[in-house]
Structures are given as structure tokens and as C-alpha cells.
KOLVOBA-6235 format. One line per 2 residues: number of its first residue (from 1); for each residue z, x, y of C-alpha. Coordinates in pm, whole numbers. Each point is the difference from the previous one (the first is absolute). Layout:
residues N
NUM	Z X Y | ...
END
This chain:
residues 381
1	15752 8956 9146 | -371 -43 -126
3	-60 -129 -339 | -269 185 -209
5	-183 -288 -10 | -54 -7 374
7	-193 336 4 | -340 -128 -80
9	30 -309 257 | 81 324 248
11	-287 199 -135 | -232 -295 48
13	130 -93 344 | -64 381 113
15	-367 -4 -193 | -93 -325 211
17	116 173 326 | -209 283 -83
19	-316 -196 -69 | 81 -232 271
21	5 277 234 | -336 192 -146
23	-174 -323 21 | 125 -104 346
25	55 316 193 | -120 318 -235
27	-341 118 -213 | 61 -230 -272
29	242 -57 -295 | -184 276 -229
31	-209 313 117 | -383 14 -43
33	-48 198 -302 | -346 122 -136
35	-100 167 -310 | -102 368 87
37	-355 52 76 | -284 203 142
39	-260 -41 223 | -319 184 -163
41	-276 -115 262 | -37 -160 317
43	-302 -217 124 | -101 -310 199
45	197 -277 -227 | 3 230 -318
47	361 185 -13 | 31 72 -333
49	357 81 -122 | 131 118 -359
51	359 -82 -102 | 231 202 -163
53	-30 379 -60 | -327 204 -118
55	-105 -255 -307 | 21 189 -358
57	-325 90 -146 | -15 -316 -227
59	110 -246 255 | -274 -281 25
61	-87 -62 352 | 35 -373 172
63	-119 -118 333 | 165 -261 183
65	-167 -197 203 | 141 -212 285
67	-144 -312 151 | -145 27 360
69	274 -148 263 | 315 103 -226
71	224 292 -17 | -28 230 -255
73	391 -34 -51 | -155 -303 -246
75	54 313 -282 | 251 163 143
77	275 -278 136 | 290 127 -103
79	179 186 -251 | -41 -212 -354
81	-269 -188 169 | -278 271 21
83	-275 -5 -231 | -72 357 121
85	344 120 -130 | -38 -188 -325
87	-371 174 -62 | 175 338 48
89	294 -48 -215 | -242 -138 -284
91	-189 358 46 | -308 -88 197
93	-108 141 301 | -4 -283 295
95	-232 -12 294 | -9 -177 322
97	-253 -107 198 | 116 -69 436
99	-242 -143 211 | 258 9 327
101	-27 -228 257 | -309 -219 107
103	-101 -63 338 | -302 -136 228
105	-180 302 -74 | -63 -94 -346
107	-133 -369 42 | -319 142 -169
109	176 120 -362 | -65 -213 -285
111	24 16 -355 | -231 176 -58
113	194 334 192 | 270 -8 -271
115	-245 -94 -324 | -267 211 76
117	195 290 206 | 346 20 19
119	137 -106 -362 | -299 214 -157
121	61 307 163 | 375 -25 -68
123	-88 -76 -381 | -234 345 -4
125	310 177 178 | 263 -65 -278
127	-248 91 -253 | -86 294 141
129	413 72 19 | -46 -80 -376
131	-264 181 -139 | -242 -264 12
133	239 -290 -171 | -62 -336 6
135	230 -189 246 | 198 -337 -54
137	-35 -189 315 | 276 -277 45
139	-47 -284 315 | 258 -249 120
141	-124 -325 185 | -360 96 173
143	62 406 -90 | -80 -167 -330
145	-335 -162 90 | -63 299 179
147	47 202 -349 | -225 -214 -181
149	-295 -5 240 | -11 381 30
151	0 29 -421 | -280 -247 7
153	-197 147 282 | 62 346 -123
155	-3 45 -377 | -76 362 26
157	358 64 188 | 252 158 -280
159	220 -323 -4 | 151 -69 -357
161	164 -315 74 | 69 -273 253
163	328 -213 43 | 3 -301 251
165	306 -134 74 | 61 -307 179
167	-368 24 105 | -172 -341 52
169	-335 -89 -153 | -54 -381 42
171	121 -91 321 | -2 -360 -39
173	273 16 -257 | 220 133 314
175	167 -340 142 | 111 174 340
177	-353 73 110 | -135 -320 -128
179	31 -133 398 | -211 276 89
181	-270 -50 -219 | 4 -387 62
183	-60 77 398 | -207 282 -55
185	-258 -224 -159 | -28 -158 317
187	10 270 275 | -61 304 -231
189	168 345 34 | -157 28 360
191	286 -131 235 | 237 259 -218
193	-224 284 14 | -123 -42 339
195	348 47 132 | 57 322 -247
197	-337 143 122 | 123 -36 360
199	343 179 -79 | -180 245 -233
201	211 -141 -307 | 328 -223 -68
203	258 177 190 | 318 91 -202
205	254 -228 130 | -198 -298 -145
207	-38 146 -335 | 378 56 -10
209	53 -387 115 | -261 -123 -260
211	181 168 -271 | 330 -110 115
213	-158 -354 -31 | -70 36 -351
215	373 -44 -55 | 141 -247 252
217	334 -14 -187 | 65 357 17
219	4 -16 405 | 183 -372 -33
221	279 135 -239 | 15 344 131
223	302 -39 220 | 190 -207 -314
225	-89 303 -248 | 133 265 220
227	317 -200 72 | 25 -52 -384
229	-84 341 -94 | 190 206 269
231	177 200 -241 | -237 84 -237
233	-180 281 163 | -275 26 -284
235	-115 -358 50 | -20 71 371
237	-186 347 -36 | -251 -193 -165
239	-35 -253 257 | -21 280 239
241	-256 214 -183 | -224 -364 -5
243	40 28 386 | -92 328 101
245	-323 -50 -277 | -73 -309 207
247	22 167 364 | -186 319 -130
249	-362 -227 -87 | -291 125 193
251	-287 -231 115 | -336 -84 -180
253	-307 164 186 | -226 -295 110
255	-281 62 -250 | 215 1 -316
257	189 -328 142 | -369 -145 24
259	-84 87 -367 | 317 -166 -80
261	-73 -324 157 | -351 -11 -92
263	-30 151 -353 | 358 -56 -153
265	203 -286 140 | -274 -260 65
267	-313 171 -206 | 246 45 -274
269	-280 298 -90 | 270 180 -237
271	15 -338 -231 | -396 28 -58
273	85 398 -95 | -213 141 329
275	76 140 344 | -245 87 262
277	-1 373 100 | -188 147 286
279	-327 -237 -97 | 78 73 -406
281	148 -198 -228 | 272 134 -202
283	104 -163 -341 | 341 -4 -188
285	-239 -36 -323 | -81 387 75
287	365 137 -10 | -25 203 -347
289	383 116 -9 | 298 -162 -161
291	139 -226 259 | 358 -174 19
293	98 -292 200 | 340 -116 69
295	46 -339 195 | 361 -136 131
297	141 -321 -147 | 178 -75 334
299	-252 167 246 | -140 -193 246
301	-256 195 187 | -161 111 -366
303	124 -291 -268 | -55 154 -352
305	-285 -258 -24 | -181 132 301
307	21 365 -204 | -91 -109 -362
309	-389 -70 51 | -8 362 8
311	-4 47 -387 | -342 -213 -16
313	-182 158 266 | 4 374 -145
315	-218 -33 -246 | -108 404 -42
317	357 76 -10 | 133 130 -308
319	339 -111 -14 | 129 -253 263
321	345 -122 -26 | 181 -311 262
323	340 -24 -1 | 223 -287 193
325	363 111 95 | 260 -132 184
327	-23 130 322 | -58 -88 410
329	-280 224 155 | 163 270 129
331	247 -47 -296 | -279 87 -264
333	7 348 138 | 300 89 133
335	273 -294 -110 | 303 80 -171
337	-132 -132 -291 | -333 189 -13
339	104 234 -238 | 96 -219 -262
341	-383 -197 61 | -263 171 196
343	93 353 -43 | 57 -61 -402
345	-335 -151 2 | -192 291 178
347	182 288 -191 | -115 -212 -324
349	-371 -24 144 | 9 360 113
351	116 107 -314 | -269 -176 -248
353	-299 129 247 | 142 357 10
355	71 2 -382 | 374 15 100
357	301 -173 -152 | 161 -200 263
359	329 141 157 | 113 -392 58
361	-51 -335 -234 | -40 -329 229
363	268 -174 -14 | 66 -392 -17
365	-143 -105 348 | 65 -400 -33
367	353 18 232 | -118 201 293
369	291 163 175 | 192 -149 265
371	-159 207 267 | -373 -103 -113
373	80 -380 65 | -151 -171 305
375	364 -149 120 | 114 385 23
377	-10 157 338 | -99 354 -68
379	-329 -104 -167 | -297 -69 190
381	-256 -154 -176
END
């Protein structure tokens, strides 16, 4: 006869068997669940979505700007790891831009397309939906770069604030790209960009492989992680969500990649507070709205030290706040601990610039949650 103490063991064995089957032969250990959304507008690299039902009249609109070559699921990774759902629960009206896939036909698209056209159009469209209200713009990684440059280039836009999460400003402070900068001093960006010009851009498989290389420990220890957590469905679901996120990464258009190499990585233009777009210079000193910058203390793609100079360059902004919080690159915006770090800081910031008290206070982030540590497989830096 089985003792009661044996039941948890049998339960774990059953869970382990189901998880092993799901990972090996099935569709995974957990279904993909997204926050309900509605597509409001369709266009070339500019699909606009709104999360949740028709917003209340007093709901403040927030536009989520994704980076290039990244799946929009970064803002809605899975339940409890969704910034979109968090904003919705806080009474705001979150919107999302979706650029779709990139192909060789997009080779001539540069940052100008987003800064001068795609993002401004979305901002104006959302403002019209809210009777001319100003929009809070939130961008992660290069999405933050696009948001900042848009605000600088178009001070007439109805933008109330900009938040840049994991957005590098000083590329000299990113150790993982130091070898590229050393090589680039001799070769310039031409060897890399000549190939991407030929291909029409940087293909998605290369983007995905490059992202994986920023966290080699994750790929190396993944089998051990799976074996150790085979009965922990939640841990495996987090791992699975990141795998799906990486597999959905599109590529970079050739012109965007050229601008990244020449101006950001090698030229380190943003550290000087400027970026050349379409023959004109856009300056961060021309941003005139409140700005929040968030950097991750365990982020290897955009370390907090590379994000922090933002505060020194936005000289025309009436309010600039920078916060360093625990988190890897993706973990900053979608990690299990983001609710108590990045999202809490964002709540406080949006409450301050909007004249509303924050709905959540910033918690003590001195000790990063386990899932945000570099040694943990689910989180990708």
C-alpha cells in the first residue's frame, strides 16, 4: 500500500513524464498565452495593436516600441512576464507597434524610416484615439534609441514622456562588443556591411545565433537545467518562452545594420549625444520631455554603465531619471523579477509625470531574483 508521503513523489514523476514528452515530442510544457489585443491599423512595418478592451476615457495611452530584429513578444512574453498586461492592469491603455518580418526588399530602410515616419505616425494615431492626449512612449533596447531620437527629431509630436529600458548610450562600456570595436578601427564597418548589402540585410538566423552567443552558459548548461527541473513546469515554461522568443527574431535591414555599425558601435555617436539621420544631425539635447532610463546590473548587451550617460546628455529635458536594477537584457523588461524592479520604477515615473500617484512602489532590488541571475538558464542576457 502506498503511504501518503509517496504521493508527492508519484505526482512529481507524472509531471516529469508529461514535461519530458512535451519537450521531446509534443508542443512544449506550456501553451503560448498572450494578452488579448486588437489590431487597429495595418501597414508596411507599422501594424498597430491595442491590448485589452476599449480603454476607459481617463486611461492614459502608452506606446510600446520594440527594437528592430526582435519579436514583439518581448512586451508580452507569457503570463506574469508581460509588461503590456501590467500596464493594462494599472489602468493604462497600452499600444504596440509591430514591424513584421524584414526581407531583402527592405535593404534601404534605415533608422529614418522609424524616427521620421513609422513611430510618429503611431503616436499621432494613438493621440487622435484619445482626443489629442499626449503619449508615454516606452522602448526596450534599440526601441529606446528609436523613441529618444523620435522625441528629439520631432518636438511637435504629442509625446508626454520617453522611457528607455536597456538602451545603450556609450558603446565603449559594452565589453562584449569591444573586439568588434578594436577590429573596426582597422577595417571600418565595410567588410561587414558589404556582405549585408549583398544579402539585403542581416538574416534572421545570424541575429538569433548572435543573441544566443551573448549567454553561452545558457546553451551549454541547458541540458543540465532541463534534467534538474524536469518536474518544475514553471521553470521549464520560462525557458521555453525565451527559446520561442529567440526563434521568432527577424533580421536587420542592410541600411539599419550599416548605421548601427558605423554610428553606434564604431562611431559611438550617442555618447556624444547625436545621430545622423538623412543628412541631418539629431541631438539628444533636443529632447524636451521627461525621460526615464533603466539599466540592468547583470545585462551584458547593454550594461547599466552604458545606459547611465543618458542622464548627462538630455540637457533640455525637464526631468531625467536613471535607475540601475537587477536584470539581464531581456530580464529587464520580461523577467520574473521585472515586476518588482523595472515595472515598479516605470509605474512610479509615469505616475510622477502624469500627476497621478504610482500604483506600485519600488522594492528593494539589491538581491536579484534567482531567475535574473546570469547562472540561471531561463534568462538570456
